[in-house]
ROMAR-265484 format. One record per residue: residue number from 1; y, z, x of N, C-alpha, C in turn. Coordinates in steps of 0.2 Angstrom, whole numbers, plus 2048, in hexadecimal, padded with zeros to 3 digits. Layout:
<rs>
+------+------+------+------+-------+-------+-------+------+------+------+
: loza : n.yy : n.zz : n.xx : ca.yy : ca.zz : ca.xx : c.yy : c.zz : c.xx :
+------+------+------+------+-------+-------+-------+------+------+------+
:  NUM :    Y :    Z :    X :     Y :     Z :     X :    Y :    Z :    X :
...
+------+------+------+------+-------+-------+-------+------+------+------+
</rs>
This chain:
<rs>
+------+------+------+------+-------+-------+-------+------+------+------+
: loza : n.yy : n.zz : n.xx : ca.yy : ca.zz : ca.xx : c.yy : c.zz : c.xx :
+------+------+------+------+-------+-------+-------+------+------+------+
:    1 :  772 :  808 :  20B :   76D :   804 :   20F :  76A :  808 :  214 :
:    2 :  76D :  80B :  218 :   76A :   80F :   21E :  767 :  815 :  21A :
:    3 :  76A :  819 :  215 :   767 :   81E :   211 :  761 :  81C :  20E :
:    4 :  761 :  817 :  20B :   75B :   814 :   207 :  755 :  814 :  20D :
:    5 :  756 :  811 :  212 :   751 :   811 :   217 :  74F :  817 :  21A :
:    6 :  753 :  81C :  21B :   752 :   823 :   21D :  74E :  826 :  217 :
:    7 :  74F :  825 :  211 :   74B :   828 :   20C :  745 :  826 :  20B :
:    8 :  744 :  81F :  20D :   73E :   81B :   20D :  739 :  81E :  212 :
:    9 :  73C :  81F :  218 :   738 :   821 :   21E :  736 :  828 :  21D :
:   10 :  73A :  82C :  21A :   739 :   834 :   219 :  734 :  835 :  214 :
:   11 :  734 :  830 :  20F :   72F :   831 :   20A :  728 :  82F :  20C :
:   12 :  728 :  829 :  210 :   722 :   826 :   213 :  71F :  82D :  218 :
:   13 :  723 :  82F :  21D :   720 :   834 :   221 :  71E :  83A :  21D :
:   14 :  721 :  83C :  217 :   71E :   841 :   214 :  718 :  840 :  210 :
:   15 :  717 :  83A :  20E :   711 :   837 :   20B :  70B :  837 :  210 :
:   16 :  70D :  835 :  217 :   708 :   835 :   21B :  706 :  83C :  21E :
:   17 :  70B :  840 :  21D :   709 :   847 :   21F :  704 :  84A :  21A :
:   18 :  706 :  849 :  214 :   701 :   84C :   20E :  6FA :  849 :  20F :
:   19 :  6F9 :  842 :  210 :   6F3 :   83F :   211 :  6EF :  842 :  217 :
:   20 :  6F2 :  843 :  21C :   6EF :   844 :   222 :  6F2 :  84A :  225 :
:   21 :  6F1 :  850 :  223 :   6F4 :   856 :   225 :  6F4 :  858 :  22D :
:   22 :  6EF :  855 :  231 :   6EE :   856 :   237 :  6F1 :  850 :  23C :
:   23 :  6F4 :  84C :  238 :   6F7 :   846 :   23C :  6FE :  848 :  23F :
:   24 :  6FF :  845 :  245 :   706 :   847 :   249 :  70C :  844 :  245 :
:   25 :  711 :  847 :  246 :   717 :   845 :   243 :  71A :  83E :  245 :
:   26 :  717 :  83B :  24A :   719 :   835 :   24C :  718 :  82F :  247 :
:   27 :  713 :  830 :  243 :   711 :   82B :   23F :  70B :  827 :  241 :
:   28 :  706 :  82B :  244 :   700 :   828 :   247 :  6FC :  825 :  241 :
:   29 :  6F9 :  81F :  241 :   6F6 :   81C :   23C :  6EE :  81E :  23B :
:   30 :  6EC :  821 :  240 :   6E5 :   823 :   240 :  6E3 :  829 :  23D :
:   31 :  6DE :  82A :  239 :   6DD :   830 :   236 :  6DB :  835 :  23B :
:   32 :  6DB :  83B :  23A :   6D9 :   840 :   23F :  6D2 :  844 :  23E :
:   33 :  6D0 :  843 :  237 :   6C9 :   846 :   235 :  6C4 :  840 :  233 :
:   34 :  6BE :  842 :  234 :   6B9 :   83D :   232 :  6B7 :  83F :  22B :
:   35 :  6B2 :  83A :  229 :   6AF :   83C :   222 :  6B2 :  836 :  21D :
:   36 :  6B1 :  838 :  217 :   6B4 :   833 :   211 :  6BB :  831 :  212 :
:   37 :  6BF :  836 :  214 :   6C6 :   834 :   215 :  6C6 :  82F :  21A :
:   38 :  6C3 :  82F :  21F :   6C3 :   82A :   224 :  6C2 :  823 :  222 :
:   39 :  6BD :  823 :  21E :   6BA :   81C :   21B :  6BF :  819 :  217 :
:   40 :  6C2 :  81D :  212 :   6C7 :   819 :   20E :  6CF :  818 :  210 :
:   41 :  6D0 :  81D :  215 :   6D7 :   81D :   217 :  6D9 :  818 :  21A :
:   42 :  6D6 :  813 :  21E :   6D9 :   80D :   221 :  6DB :  808 :  21C :
:   43 :  6D7 :  808 :  217 :   6D9 :   803 :   212 :  6DF :  805 :  20E :
:   44 :  6E0 :  80B :  20D :   6E5 :   80F :   209 :  6EB :  80E :  20E :
:   45 :  6EB :  80F :  214 :   6F1 :   80F :   219 :  6F3 :  808 :  219 :
:   46 :  6EF :  803 :  219 :   6F1 :   7FC :   219 :  6F4 :  7FA :  213 :
:   47 :  6F2 :  7FC :  20D :   6F6 :   7FB :   207 :  6FC :  7FE :  207 :
:   48 :  6FD :  804 :  20A :   703 :   808 :   209 :  708 :  804 :  20E :
:   49 :  705 :  802 :  214 :   70A :   7FE :   219 :  70C :  7F8 :  216 :
:   50 :  708 :  7F4 :  213 :   70B :   7EE :   20F :  70F :  7F0 :  209 :
:   51 :  70E :  7F5 :  206 :   713 :   7F7 :   201 :  71A :  7F9 :  203 :
:   52 :  71A :  7FC :  209 :   720 :   7FE :   20D :  723 :  7F8 :  210 :
:   53 :  71F :  7F4 :  213 :   723 :   7ED :   215 :  725 :  7EA :  210 :
:   54 :  722 :  7E8 :  20B :   725 :   7E5 :   205 :  72C :  7E8 :  202 :
:   55 :  72C :  7EF :  202 :   731 :   7F2 :   1FF :  737 :  7F2 :  204 :
:   56 :  736 :  7F2 :  20A :   73B :   7F1 :   210 :  73E :  7EA :  20F :
:   57 :  739 :  7E5 :  20F :   73C :   7DE :   20F :  740 :  7DD :  209 :
:   58 :  73E :  7E0 :  203 :   742 :   7DF :   1FD :  749 :  7E2 :  1FD :
:   59 :  749 :  7E7 :  201 :   750 :   7EA :   202 :  754 :  7E7 :  206 :
:   60 :  751 :  7E4 :  20C :   756 :   7E1 :   211 :  757 :  7D9 :  211 :
:   61 :  752 :  7D6 :  20C :   754 :   7CE :   20C :  756 :  7CD :  204 :
:   62 :  75C :  7C8 :  204 :   75D :   7C6 :   1FE :  759 :  7C1 :  1FB :
:   63 :  75A :  7BF :  1F5 :   755 :   7BB :   1F2 :  753 :  7B4 :  1F5 :
:   64 :  758 :  7B0 :  1F7 :   757 :   7AA :   1FB :  753 :  7AB :  201 :
:   65 :  754 :  7B1 :  205 :   751 :   7B2 :   20B :  74A :  7B4 :  20A :
:   66 :  749 :  7B7 :  205 :   741 :   7BA :   203 :  73E :  7B3 :  200 :
:   67 :  741 :  7AF :  1FD :   73E :   7A9 :   1FA :  73C :  7A4 :  201 :
:   68 :  741 :  7A4 :  206 :   73F :   7A0 :   20B :  739 :  7A3 :  20F :
:   69 :  739 :  7AA :  210 :   733 :   7AE :   213 :  72D :  7AC :  210 :
:   70 :  72D :  7AC :  209 :   726 :   7AA :   205 :  725 :  7A4 :  206 :
:   71 :  729 :  79F :  207 :   727 :   798 :   208 :  723 :  797 :  20F :
:   72 :  726 :  79B :  214 :   723 :   79B :   21B :  71C :  79E :  21B :
:   73 :  71C :  7A3 :  217 :   715 :   7A7 :   216 :  710 :  7A2 :  214 :
:   74 :  712 :  79D :  20F :   70D :   799 :   20C :  70B :  794 :  212 :
:   75 :  710 :  791 :  216 :   70E :   78D :   21B :  70B :  78F :  222 :
:   76 :  70E :  794 :  224 :   70D :   797 :   22A :  70C :  7A0 :  229 :
:   77 :  707 :  7A2 :  227 :   706 :   7A9 :   226 :  707 :  7AD :  22C :
:   78 :  705 :  7AB :  232 :   706 :   7AF :   238 :  70D :  7AF :  23A :
:   79 :  711 :  7AB :  239 :   717 :   7AA :   23B :  71B :  7AF :  236 :
:   80 :  71A :  7AE :  230 :   71D :   7B2 :   22A :  71C :  7BA :  22D :
:   81 :  716 :  7BC :  22E :   714 :   7C3 :   230 :  718 :  7C5 :  236 :
:   82 :  71A :  7C0 :  23B :   71E :   7C2 :   241 :  725 :  7C3 :  23F :
:   83 :  727 :  7BF :  23A :   72E :   7BF :   238 :  72F :  7C6 :  234 :
:   84 :  72B :  7C8 :  22F :   72A :   7CE :   22B :  72A :  7D4 :  230 :
:   85 :  726 :  7D4 :  235 :   726 :   7DA :   23A :  72C :  7DA :  23D :
:   86 :  730 :  7D5 :  23F :   736 :   7D5 :   243 :  73C :  7D8 :  23E :
:   87 :  73B :  7D6 :  238 :   741 :   7D8 :   234 :  740 :  7DF :  231 :
:   88 :  739 :  7E2 :  230 :   738 :   7E9 :   22F :  73A :  7ED :  235 :
:   89 :  738 :  7EB :  23B :   73A :   7EF :   241 :  742 :  7F0 :  241 :
:   90 :  746 :  7E9 :  240 :   74D :   7EA :   241 :  74F :  7EE :  23B :
:   91 :  74C :  7EE :  235 :   74F :   7F3 :   22F :  74E :  7FA :  231 :
:   92 :  748 :  7FB :  234 :   746 :   803 :   236 :  74A :  805 :  23B :
:   93 :  74C :  801 :  23F :   751 :   803 :   245 :  758 :  803 :  243 :
:   94 :  75A :  801 :  23D :   761 :   801 :   23B :  765 :  7FB :  23E :
:   95 :  762 :  7F6 :  240 :   765 :   7F0 :   243 :  767 :  7EB :  23E :
:   96 :  766 :  7EC :  238 :   768 :   7E8 :   232 :  76D :  7EB :  22E :
:   97 :  773 :  7E8 :  22D :   77A :   7EB :   22A :  779 :  7EB :  224 :
:   98 :  775 :  7E7 :  220 :   775 :   7E6 :   219 :  76F :  7E1 :  217 :
:   99 :  76F :  7DE :  211 :   76B :   7D9 :   210 :  76B :  7D3 :  214 :
:  100 :  766 :  7D0 :  216 :   766 :   7CA :   21A :  767 :  7C4 :  216 :
:  101 :  76C :  7BF :  217 :   76C :   7BA :   213 :  767 :  7B4 :  216 :
:  102 :  767 :  7AF :  213 :   763 :   7AA :   215 :  765 :  7A7 :  21C :
:  103 :  76C :  7A7 :  21D :   76D :   7A4 :   223 :  76B :  7A9 :  229 :
:  104 :  76C :  7AF :  228 :   76A :   7B4 :   22D :  763 :  7B4 :  22E :
:  105 :  75F :  7B3 :  229 :   758 :   7B2 :   229 :  756 :  7AC :  22D :
:  106 :  759 :  7A7 :  22C :   758 :   7A1 :   230 :  759 :  7A2 :  237 :
:  107 :  75E :  7A6 :  239 :   760 :   7A8 :   240 :  75A :  7AC :  243 :
:  108 :  757 :  7B0 :  23F :   752 :   7B5 :   242 :  74B :  7B0 :  242 :
:  109 :  74A :  7AC :  23E :   745 :   7A7 :   23E :  745 :  7A3 :  244 :
:  110 :  74B :  7A0 :  245 :   74B :   79C :   24B :  74A :  7A0 :  251 :
:  111 :  74C :  7A6 :  252 :   74A :   7AA :   258 :  743 :  7AB :  258 :
:  112 :  73F :  7AD :  253 :   739 :   7AD :   253 :  735 :  7A7 :  255 :
:  113 :  738 :  7A1 :  253 :   735 :   79A :   255 :  736 :  799 :  25C :
:  114 :  73C :  79B :  25F :   73D :   79A :   266 :  738 :  79E :  26A :
:  115 :  736 :  7A4 :  268 :   732 :   7A9 :   26C :  72B :  7A6 :  26C :
:  116 :  729 :  7A3 :  266 :   722 :   7A2 :   265 :  721 :  799 :  266 :
:  117 :  725 :  796 :  269 :   725 :   78F :   26A :  720 :  78D :  26F :
:  118 :  71B :  789 :  26D :   716 :   787 :   272 :  718 :  780 :  274 :
:  119 :  717 :  77E :  27A :   717 :   777 :   27D :  712 :  773 :  27B :
:  120 :  713 :  76E :  277 :   70D :   76A :   275 :  70E :  763 :  27B :
:  121 :  708 :  762 :  27D :   708 :   75C :   282 :  702 :  757 :  27F :
:  122 :  704 :  751 :  27F :   6FF :   74C :   27D :  6FE :  747 :  283 :
:  123 :  6F7 :  746 :  284 :   6F5 :   743 :   28A :  6F2 :  73C :  287 :
:  124 :  6F5 :  736 :  289 :   6F2 :   730 :   287 :  6ED :  72E :  28D :
:  125 :  6E7 :  72B :  28B :   6E2 :   729 :   28F :  6E1 :  722 :  28D :
:  126 :  6E4 :  71D :  291 :   6E4 :   716 :   28E :  6DF :  713 :  292 :
:  127 :  6DB :  70F :  28F :   6D5 :   70C :   293 :  6D5 :  705 :  290 :
:  128 :  6D3 :  700 :  295 :   6D3 :   6F9 :   294 :  6CC :  6F8 :  290 :
:  129 :  6CB :  6F3 :  28D :   6C5 :   6F1 :   289 :  6BF :  6F0 :  28F :
:  130 :  6C1 :  6ED :  295 :   6BC :   6EC :   29A :  6BA :  6F2 :  29D :
:  131 :  6BE :  6F8 :  29D :   6BC :   6FE :   2A1 :  6B7 :  702 :  29C :
:  132 :  6B7 :  700 :  296 :   6B2 :   703 :   292 :  6AB :  701 :  294 :
:  133 :  6AA :  6FB :  296 :   6A3 :   6F8 :   298 :  6A2 :  6F8 :  2A0 :
:  134 :  6A7 :  6FC :  2A3 :   6A6 :   6FC :   2AB :  6A8 :  6F5 :  2AE :
:  135 :  6AB :  6F1 :  2AB :   6AE :   6EB :   2AE :  6B4 :  6EC :  2B0 :
:  136 :  6B7 :  6E8 :  2B5 :   6BD :   6E9 :   2B8 :  6C2 :  6E4 :  2B4 :
:  137 :  6BF :  6E0 :  2B0 :   6C3 :   6DC :   2AC :  6C5 :  6D5 :  2B1 :
:  138 :  6C2 :  6D4 :  2B7 :   6C4 :   6CF :   2BB :  6BF :  6C9 :  2BA :
:  139 :  6B9 :  6CA :  2B7 :   6B5 :   6C4 :   2B6 :  6B6 :  6C1 :  2B0 :
:  140 :  6B6 :  6BA :  2B1 :   6B8 :   6B5 :   2AB :  6B4 :  6AF :  2AC :
+------+------+------+------+-------+-------+-------+------+------+------+
</rs>
């Protein structure tokens, strides 16, 4: 598992070096030269990053966890993207021991939900029928 990730990282870094010879070794994503290469490069880099993301996710998620992630992506794409980013970061740092089961994925999902929880407040404004017309309701 760790060897696969290391090989994938090494391949990706080598590919980036070949495409942008003047790029720093830290993996900077901006091209260093202008011209035609600068016009097409961001799209190509985005495509490659998506491919890399999907390959890492397919390596670290078992089938049921991957299915759950796809279901979440249909309902809440931004939340799915946050979970994907977290899993990819954990995988590249070596924090994952093997493939994530659905139970482990649910735990990570609940952590993300806790962090992004928004307090929802509902305010009721109750009015009497007499208040709508400016009456006190005392006239009869």
